N, C-alpha and C positions, 0 to 999 in steps of 0.2 A: 461674474459667473457664480451660480448658486451651487452649493455642495450640500446634498442631503445627508443628514447624519444617519448612521446605522442604528437600528433599534437596540436598546440595551438587552432585550431578550425577544425571542420570536414568540409571538402570540400563538397559543395553542390552536385557535381557530384558523389563523393564517397558515400555520404548518399543516393542518389537516387539508386546507384548500390546495396547498402546493403538492401534497401527496396525491390528492385526487386528480389533479390535472397533469402531474409530471412523472409519477411513479410508473416504471416499466420493468418490474422485477419478474422474470420468467418463473413459472410455477416450480420448476425443478430447483432453481436457486432458492426460492422461498422455502421449499421443503428442507433443503440442507440447513438453512439458517434456523428454522424452527426447531430442528433436532438439537442444535447447539444451545439455543435459548432454553429449551426444556431441561437441558442438563445444567443450567445455571451458569453458563459460560458465554453469555451474549457479548460481554466486554472483550472477548478474544477474537471477534470478527468485526469487519467493517460494517457500517450501516448500509441498507439498500441504496440510499441516495448517493452515498460515497462510492459504492461499487459501480453504480450507473455512470457517475461522472468519470471515474477512472477508465471505464471501458470506452466511453466516448472520446476521451483524450487519446487513448491508444489507437482508436480508429482514425481520428483526425491526423495523427502522426504517421499513419500508414505503417505502423510498427509491425515487424515480423519476428523480432527476437527480443525476449525480455528476461528479467531476473525477478524472482520473488523471494524475500527473506522473511520467513515466518508463515507457514502454510496452515497450521492447525487442521481444521476439518475441510479445508479446500474451498471455502465460499468465495473469497476474493480471487482465488486462482480460476474458478469457473468464470467469473466475469471477464478476467483478462484473457483466458484461453479462447473464449468465444469471440472476443474482440479482435484477436490477431488473425483469426480465420484459418482455413486449411493450409497446411504447409508452414505455419508459424511454430515457434518453439519458445517455451518458457522453462528456464532453469529454476526449479522450485526447491528451496532449502528449508529443512526442518530437522529436528533431532528426535522427534517422537514417532516411533514406528506404529504405536497403537492407534492414535487419533488419525494419523495420515492414512491408515488402512481404510477408514471411512471415506476420506477424501478420494482415494484411488477408486473406490467403488462408485462414488458419485460422478467422478470424471468419466469413467467407463460408460456409465448409464447415459451420460450426456453426449457421448460420442466425441470427446475431446482428449481422451487419455493419450493419444499419440502425439499431442502437441506439448505435453508436459513431461519433463525429465525431473523426477524427484530424487534428490540426493539427501540421504539421511546422514547427519553428522554435524560437525562444527561448520557453521556457515562461513565464517571468516576464512577457514582453511579451504573451503570450496571456492571462494572468490580468489584467494591467492593462487590456487591451482589453475583457475581460468587465466589469470594474469601470466602465470608461468607458461601456459600453453599457447601464448601469443594471441589472446582474444582481446587485446586492447582496442577499443573503438569498435568492437563488433556488435554491441548491443544497442537497441533503440530505446529501452526504458528499464527502470528498476523500481520495485515497490519494496519499501523497508518497513517491516512490522515485526521486529524480533526483539532481542535483548536490548533494552534501552541504554544500558551502560556502554554498549558498543556501537551506538548509532553513528558516531563520528567515523569510526573505523570502517563500518559498512559503507557509509557515504563516500569516503575517499576511494575505496576499492571500486565501488559502482561508478563513480565519476570517471575513473581511469578506463573502465570497461565500456563506457558509453561513447557513442559517436558524437561529434559536434552536433548540437541540435537535439540530442537525446534528453529524455525526461526522467528525473528522479521524483518519486512520490513517497512521502514519509508520513506514516500514521502516528496518532497519539501525541502530536507536537504541542497540544495545549494541556495534556496530562490532567484531565478532570479539573481544569482551571487552577491547579496547584502551582503552575509556573508563574502565575501572577500574584501569588500569595507569599509575602515575605516571611511568613511564619512557617512555611513548608521548606525544610532543608534535608529531606530524606535523600537517599542515594539516587533513586530513579528520577525524582524531580530535578535534582541538580544536574543529572546527566542530560535530561531533555533541555534544560536551560542552556547548558554548554553547547549542545547541538544547535539549538536555535540561534545562539550568538555566532557560532561557527559559520553558519550559512548566511547570517545577516552581514557578516564582514567579508564574505567570499566574492571577489570580483570575477570569478570564473563562471558565474551562473547568473541567470535571470531568476527572480524569486517572487513567489506569492504564497502567503499563508492564509488559509481559508478557515473560517469558523464553521466547520462542517464535521459532524460526528464529534470525535474527540480531538479535532484539529488535523487538517491535512495540509502539508507543505508541499509545494510544487517547485522544483528547481530545474531549469532548462540549462544544459551545458552550452556555453557560448562557443 
């Protein structure tokens, strides 16, 4: 059996080809993304290809109820809210009332505001409240893109709130390639390394780590 090696880096021409044949970013999502990029905060949102994949996974899972930790300007939320369809619900958690005001406006303009419940405050406290309210096993998916030092805590709460077969998606798990650099030992890099190892050793899930964007980890609850 032949095993083709993955390229060390994606050739720019090949990437342009992939974008040409595979990109399906709606205009209103592109507009939201470009405002964030113009503000110099592109690193705080997922890439279009990542958003497109996440939306496809949500559709394939026929998900109706999800969690998002880390909203910012609402770009990834738009992808997920449109994927769950009418009647679906996303519990969206963030602490910034100013930037999420733009998210709310864009959600309303896209006609998906009723699918999103935005809770401002400590995300871990919000998840604990869901556990206390008896929501164990009630969610179909979760997307984690918030405080890196709390990724393991977020993951454990989300795993409890997901049904068997539910999907956790975690962003930034390659952390600008720093996780593979022994010379990087800052707090956030070490936190992502600990999270990655936590999932690698977790027999409760099926796991895949994708070299997409800044690293996207998929964990399916068994």
